[in-house]
C-alpha positions in Angstrom: -18.8 -27.0 -14.0 -17.1 -25.3 -11.1 -18.7 -25.4 -7.8 -19.9 -22.3 -6.1 -17.5 -22.2 -3.7 -14.8 -22.9 -5.9 -15.9 -19.9 -7.9 -16.3 -17.7 -4.7 -12.7 -18.6 -3.7 -11.6 -17.7 -7.5 -13.3 -14.4 -7.1 -11.4 -13.5 -3.6 -8.5 -12.1 -5.4 -10.2 -9.6 -7.9 -12.7 -8.6 -5.2 -9.9 -7.8 -2.5 -7.7 -5.9 -4.7 -10.9 -3.7 -5.8 -11.9 -3.3 -2.1 -8.3 -1.9 -1.4 -8.2 0.3 -4.7 -11.3 1.9 -3.1 -9.5 2.2 0.3 -6.8 4.1 -1.4 -8.6 5.8 -3.8 -11.2 7.5 -1.6 -8.7 8.1 1.2 -9.9 6.2 4.1 -7.5 7.2 7.0 -5.4 4.5 7.7 -3.0 6.0 10.0 -1.5 9.3 11.2 2.3 10.3 10.6 4.0 13.5 10.3 4.8 14.2 6.5 5.9 17.2 4.4 2.3 18.4 4.3 2.3 18.5 8.1 0.2 15.3 9.2 -0.9 12.7 6.5 -3.6 9.8 7.1 -3.7 8.2 3.8 -0.8 6.6 1.7 -2.1 9.1 -1.3 -1.5 12.1 0.6 1.9 10.6 1.3 2.8 9.9 -2.0 0.8 13.0 -3.4 3.3 15.6 -1.0 6.2 13.9 -2.2 5.4 13.8 -5.8 4.4 17.5 -6.0 7.8 18.3 -3.9 9.9 16.5 -6.4 7.9 17.8 -9.5 7.8 13.9 -11.1 4.3 14.4 -12.0 2.5 17.3 -13.2 0.4 19.2 -10.3 -3.0 18.8 -12.6 -2.6 14.7 -12.7 -1.9 14.9 -8.6 -4.9 16.7 -8.0 -7.0 14.2 -9.9 -5.6 11.4 -8.0 -6.8 13.4 -4.6 -10.1 14.8 -6.1 -12.2 11.4 -5.6 -11.3 11.3 -2.0 -11.7 15.1 -1.3 -15.2 14.6 -2.8 -16.1 11.8 -0.6 -14.6 13.5 2.5 -16.4 16.9 1.6 -19.9 15.1 1.3 -19.4 13.0 4.5 -18.5 16.1 6.4 -21.0 18.6 5.2 -22.4 17.2 2.0 -20.4 19.9 0.1 -18.0 19.3 -3.1 -14.5 20.9 -2.6 -13.3 23.4 -5.5 -11.0 21.8 -8.0 -8.6 25.2 -7.2 -9.0 24.8 -3.7 -7.7 21.1 -3.7 -3.9 21.7 -2.6 -5.1 24.3 0.0 -7.1 21.5 1.7 -4.4 18.8 1.7 -1.7 21.6 2.7 0.2 21.3 -0.4 0.5 24.4 -1.7 4.5 25.3 0.0 5.3 21.7 0.3 8.4 22.5 -2.1 9.6 24.4 0.6 9.6 22.0 3.4 12.8 20.1 3.8 13.0 16.5 2.6 14.6 15.3 6.5 10.9 14.6 7.2 10.4 12.1 4.4 13.8 10.7 5.1 13.1 9.8 8.4 9.9 8.1 7.4 11.6 6.2 4.6 9.4 3.3 5.0 6.2 4.9 5.2 6.6 6.8 2.1 8.4 4.0 -0.1 5.3 1.8 1.2 2.8 4.5 0.0 4.3 4.6 -3.3 3.7 0.5 -3.6 0.5 0.8 -2.0 -0.9 3.6 -4.1 0.9 1.9 -7.4 -0.3 -1.6 -6.3 -3.6 -0.5 -6.0 -4.2 0.8 -9.6 -2.6 -2.1 -11.1 -4.0 -4.6 -9.0 -7.3 -3.5 -10.8 -5.7 -5.1 -14.0 -3.7 -8.0 -12.5 -4.1 -8.3 -8.6 -0.2 -8.7 -7.2 2.2 -8.4 -4.3 2.7 -5.0 -4.7 0.1 -3.7 -2.6 0.8 -6.4 0.1 4.7 -5.0 0.3 3.6 -1.4 0.2 1.3 -2.2 3.3 3.7 -4.0 5.2 6.6 -1.5 4.6 3.6 1.1 6.1 3.1 -1.1 9.2 6.9 -1.4 9.6 7.8 2.2 9.5 4.7 3.1 12.0 6.1 0.2 14.2 9.5 1.9 14.2 8.3 5.1 14.9 5.8 4.6 17.2 6.9 1.3 19.4 10.9 1.7 18.9 11.0 5.6 19.2 12.7 6.1 16.2 12.5 9.0 15.1 11.2 10.5 18.5 8.1 12.5 18.2 7.5 14.6 21.3 4.3 16.4 19.8 1.2 14.5 20.7 -0.9 15.9 17.9 1.6 14.7 15.4 2.2 11.4 17.8 2.3 8.3 15.2 -1.2 6.5 15.3 -2.6 3.4 13.2 -6.6 3.4 12.4 -8.8 0.1 12.9 -9.2 0.5 8.9 -5.5 -0.7 8.4 -6.3 -4.0 9.5 -9.1 -4.0 6.3 -6.1 -2.7 4.2 -3.8 -5.6 5.2 -6.4 -8.1 5.0 -7.5 -6.8 1.4 -3.4 -6.7 0.4 -2.8 -10.2 1.2 -6.4 -11.6 0.0 -5.3 -9.7 -3.5 -2.4 -12.2 -3.9 -3.2 -15.2 -6.3 -2.1 -18.3 -5.1 -2.2 -21.2 -7.1 -2.3 -24.2 -4.6 -2.6 -26.8 -7.6 -0.1 -25.5 -9.6 2.4 -25.5 -6.8 1.6 -29.0 -6.2 1.8 -30.0 -9.9 5.7 -28.7 -9.7 6.2 -30.5 -6.4 5.1 -33.8 -7.6 6.6 -33.2 -11.1 10.1 -32.4 -9.3 12.6 -35.3 -10.4 14.5 -37.2 -7.5 18.0 -37.3 -7.7 19.6 -40.8 -8.3 22.9 -42.0 -7.0 25.8 -42.5 -10.0 26.2 -45.8 -10.9 30.4 -45.2 -10.3 29.6 -44.2 -6.9 27.4 -47.2 -5.9 30.3 -49.7 -7.4 32.5 -47.5 -5.4 30.7 -48.2 -2.2 30.2 -51.9 -2.7 33.9 -52.4 -3.4 
């Protein structure tokens, strides 16, 4: 019978994956960075702007991803539910196809990290893995590169890069969602065979 402490440690990974999923789905602001939609504050916003611009997914599917977060933001802001037809206007995605792709290419780490973070959030509900962690680390590296190293340089203060304290929660959840089997690792190390010297080489040394 498993002790309460062991059962608690086993539940860390799935619980952390659920928290990370809620952060992504309800679009809790994690950062601020320039994107095709103007200014993006969540990985889902960055991903949605790219999906609509590239026409990879139908607009209805992208709106379905954005709608839960739009409802949450509307209820928190003024207790209203946004209209489905007005969803693209809320996120400034109506003319995103006409915006140059240079904006995203200059922030390739944030773009690719957002893809991994969103995909990892959904996949993590079924099987927690390293995709969320990898995406979060890519986003952080992109933000650090632009904010501290000045690549690319942004002179507009309203569009300057910003990292929200909630990014720390997302980072912790992404790391905690990875399941580490220490017992299996120890068994693998213990079962690893030790190389023995060949008899011919040992005899040659005696001569």
